C-alpha angles and dihedrals in degrees: 000000000000112000121237118246094250091053094066117097128218113289091012119134112248122215108164147119120257144169119247103235097176133001121187123183110222141168128237120227087265092053099256119143122241137163121233103210131188110205120199143185137157091294096056141265134323123185126211142163124236103209124209091014116198125223094254090052091051089052098045106032096074134139114288096031124120115227142180106241125200125179145094126291112237141136140250122199089350092306124114115255139167122231099217118223097167137358129175141159116270119263134218111305094022125105113289108162114103090202090066090061099046128099109238132201112269090239126068119251091240091055092048090049090054090049090050092053091048092053093048088056089057090061100084096163099108095217096051092039094054094045091050093045093049094050094047091047085062102038107023097114094046091045090057095047106036127092120240092233144002090239137358115035129026091350093160137095109288091014093124094059094038091053096043094047091047089056090046089055091049089047092053093049097045093047089053088057096042108046092187090072120091100235095194093052091047093050093046089051092048092053095045104035097091100024089109088072090080084069098033094054132052097227142276098300115080089338116221134172114260121225090259090047093052097044102034110016133217098280095059091039095056091044088055090052091050090052093048091049092049091050092051089049090048093239121158107250090202093058116111091240093059095041095052092045090053091045096056089051096043093048100046096108088060100215132060091230089056092057105270112134087211136019118244111280098167125068089235091051092052092047092049090052092050093047090049090052092046096050094044092048095048091050093050092048092046092050092050096044092049086067094044128093117235113266094027138088125259125239115274113284110220094199091055099054092278091290123157121224128213120233110219114236112260112264115212 
């Protein structure tokens, strides 16, 4: 059986099939062309550079393609990397389904859909309920299949729903502990906060940023969708209900330099931001530590200031 990318050890020869997640044509300092490729399978990602790339390789080795990869597992700046000796597209009889090489959410789509419906029922405020229902009637299928990011946290098929529902669970629990929080507003914000990523990103296979995603971003995109939904439902955009719903979504990145048009000015907005950070951070640490031996440190985690995390030795 072909080994998964994460199963190879340092200095071990790799001979495996993988999905090309990204492929960027670059030039060396001496002007030679190479392709920076991010290979992926169900165990995660592995970058590598194809030096002295030929024209036919530039045309064929593109995101979304399945390839046979041969090389040696190594590292560069403390990050895993493959030194490519040969890479080609798969042939007849070899694996060819991108879905087989993608990391998927640990929960089935049908189960996440049931959870989503249960949370919508908790939103009894008629304005927020109808806005949420309308948007998910449009984007439900994409919400369940899309990743939450191209890189960093929940960057796997179904990651958007898995992440959003995880925050909704945290929102429900924390509002049960702190009665001063508006649970319905917090849950509505949790479900909607990243929904713009179904427009920002291209999809779960070889995820790229769309033009709208690159130039506008998911926060502004989802706010636009909330406004459009409210207009179709004939809701007053100047009502407090609509303004505070938009605010918790617009402020969920916390800081202006992190993409939020405004900083949190409601308790629910601040809590949503903190829960978003918590869930994203736990997922990034979990993903890194799953590939780390007990008693050692993980690889650097870019989304957490390039810090390494120690995996506690197993206690029997």
